[in-house]
C-alpha positions in Angstrom: -18.6 -13.9 2.0 -14.9 -14.6 1.2 -13.0 -17.0 3.4 -9.9 -15.5 5.1 -9.1 -12.3 6.9 -10.5 -9.3 5.0 -7.7 -7.2 3.5 -5.1 -9.8 4.2 -5.9 -13.3 2.9 -9.2 -13.3 1.0 -9.4 -14.1 -2.7 -10.5 -10.5 -3.3 -7.4 -9.1 -1.6 -5.1 -11.5 -3.5 -6.6 -10.3 -6.8 -6.4 -6.6 -5.8 -2.7 -7.1 -4.8 -1.9 -8.9 -8.1 -3.7 -6.3 -10.2 -2.0 -3.4 -8.4 1.5 -5.1 -8.7 0.9 -5.6 -12.5 -0.2 -1.9 -12.8 2.8 -0.8 -10.8 5.2 -2.8 -13.1 3.5 -1.7 -16.3 3.4 2.1 -15.5 6.3 2.4 -13.2 4.2 3.6 -10.3 6.3 4.9 -7.3 5.9 4.0 -3.7 2.9 6.1 -2.4 4.7 6.5 1.0 8.2 7.6 0.0 7.9 8.4 -3.7 10.8 6.2 -4.9 10.5 3.6 -7.7 9.4 0.1 -6.8 11.2 -3.0 -8.3 8.4 -5.4 -8.7 10.8 -8.2 -9.6 12.3 -8.4 -6.1 11.3 -11.4 -3.9 8.6 -10.6 -1.3 11.1 -11.0 1.5 13.2 -8.1 0.2 12.6 -4.9 2.2 12.3 -2.9 -1.1 9.9 -5.3 -2.7 6.3 -4.3 -3.7 3.8 -4.3 -1.0 0.0 -3.5 -1.1 -0.7 -0.6 1.3 -4.2 0.1 2.5 -4.8 3.8 2.3 -7.4 3.7 5.1 -6.4 1.3 7.9 -8.0 -2.1 7.9 -8.4 -1.8 11.7 -10.2 1.5 11.6 -12.2 0.8 8.3 -12.8 -2.9 8.0 -15.5 -2.3 5.4 -12.8 -1.0 3.1 -10.4 -4.0 3.6 -11.1 -5.6 0.2 -12.0 -2.4 -1.7 -9.6 -2.0 -4.6 -9.8 1.8 -4.4 -8.3 1.5 -0.9 -5.0 0.2 -2.1 -1.8 1.9 -3.2 1.7 0.6 -4.1 4.4 0.8 -1.5 7.7 -0.8 -0.6 7.5 -3.5 2.1 9.7 -1.5 4.5 7.7 1.7 4.0 4.4 -0.2 4.6 5.9 -1.8 7.7 7.1 1.6 9.0 3.6 3.1 8.4 2.1 0.4 10.7 -1.6 -0.3 11.0 -2.7 3.3 11.5 -3.5 5.9 9.0 -0.6 7.9 7.7 0.5 10.8 9.8 -0.2 14.3 8.4 2.7 16.2 6.9 3.9 19.5 8.2 2.1 21.3 5.3 3.3 24.5 3.6 5.5 26.9 5.5 3.8 30.3 6.3 6.6 32.1 4.6 9.8 31.4 2.7 12.9 31.7 4.8 
């Protein structure tokens, strides 16, 4: 078992984060939460910097904490605004065009 907090400080999480950041830089992947581009060269303290977002909450799904398929790129601010819960569902498609 890895030392550290699963999904936050384990060696597996650090590797997942580094791999996803490299993939985001290489392919220009957008923020999964707002859809805008991510500048992976920004310092981690910048609110628009790359952040590793857990698709399924680490709190609700601890078994997925270090699963690389549970990660998506996001901005630091978008990830902070999402919080620890799962994303809220959208409004969906309108019933008719107005």
